[in-house]
C-alpha positions, 0 to 999 in steps of 0.5 A: 518535506524539508530538503537535505542539502548533503550530498556526500552520503545519501541519507535515508529517512525511516517514518515509524508511526507509533501507537500503543505498541510498548510490547513491539516497539523494541523489537522494531527499534533494535532492527533499525538501530542496528541496520548495516547501512547507518546513515539514517534519520530515524522519525518515530511519530507518536500518535497519541498513545495511551501506553508507555510508547511515548515514553519508549520513543523519548528514550531512543531519541536520548540513546541515539542522536538519529532519532527524532520524536513527534508527539501529536494527537491521535490522527491514525496511521495516514496522519502519522506518516504525513506527519513524518513526511513533513520533517523527512530530510533524506534523499530516501524514504522508507516507512516501517509499522512499528510492530514490525521489524527488519532484517539487519541488511534491509536497508543496504540490500534495498539501497544497493538494488535501487543504485544498481538497477537505476530505479526509483523504488526498490521493493523487497519481499516479506515474512508473515511473523507469528509470535514464537516463530523462528526467524529465517534469515537466508537471502537470495536477492533475485532481482526483477526490473520493471519498466514503463507500463509494465510498472502499473501492472505489477498492481494486479500481478504482484499485489502483495508486494506492490500495495503496501508502503512499508517494503519500499525504499523510495527517492524522495521525489516520489512522495513530493505532494503525497498525502495519506488519506486521514481516517481511512483504512486501506491507505496504501491502497489509496495512494500507491498508483499515484506513486508508481506513475511517477516511476521510470523503473522499479526494482523488486527482490525475492528477499525477505527483508521485512518482518510483518508481525501477525497480531489479533488486534492489528489494523489489517486484522480488523473486519469491519463495515468501514474496512469494506467501505474504505477499500471500496474508497480507495478502488474508486480513488484509483479508478478516478485517477486512471481515468484522469490520466487517460490510462484506459487499461489501468482503468479498466483493470482497477474497475475490474478489481472493484468488482471482484472485491464487490462480489466477495463482499457481496458474498460474505455479508450474505453468509454473515447475514449483515444486511447493512453491508449488503446494502452498500454493496448493492449500491456500490455495485450500481454506481460502479457499473453506471459511471465507468466509461472504461467498460462502455468502450469495450461492451456492447449494449446488451452487456450494458443492459445486463449490467444495470439490471444487476443493480435491481436484481442482485440475485443475478450477481453471477452474470459478473463472472461472464463480464470478468471473462470479457475483460480477460479477453479485452485485456488480451486483445488490447495488450499492446495498445498504448494509453 
């Protein structure tokens, strides 16, 4: 990323990946151009759109000098975000999906919250928006400041607000060296932990400043084998990261979440009779049990033996409920332990 040398007023870079959203881009861009916070660098990354999205991007660049357009071959959401990060000049950075839109005071409130709390990330709540739905503009802005070890704990206590990339105003240093995994779904899940561990303090508001459009053909609306595989990849990436950082409790909690997810996908695959997904989930269950050191530190030999059996007898997956109860007890006993 190029660094902005101006210090008089903070510049916010707004990175908007664009792909085949000609029907929605106007709502998104008008909400950004009309922000009450005006010192913006707006980066539109046209990711190989095959509709009129690229033309619309160029029209916005002609209309407003704050807009810069990148036209590139299609590489997916992660690749587009990475391209935007490469040219971001702002002191602060925010991502916006091109089919979503912002409250007029989104950036103003996020920036003020971040400065007043002396935080590294400001996080807002969001409203899921359906076609024809009335927009609710009433705001309360009740804030919650979280510090230290409590920051990564928010991944599990408040995942809806913490995991996604687009409801956050970041200090630019947090994203230095961060690359979203190209070709993967669940890209937010794969990197958010790396960002959070760099933070001293975060601030959250209950103000719904971001409008998340729900549409049938959106990426996150897809339920496919690839989606399941990429979600598992994201969980495993987080487990590996916490293990390398010797963050034992976070590693164990991440492993617990992976097991919960695999259990859910196992049940789903049985219902829809997806043999390939069943095979994948069974394999990942076995790998997860065998490789994770955090569990070996908190489980006795008898429990570990039970877990190994699960790799070969999937019908006894209910034993995992016992494991989860043990993890809750472990967390309760070790809650005051430091990394």
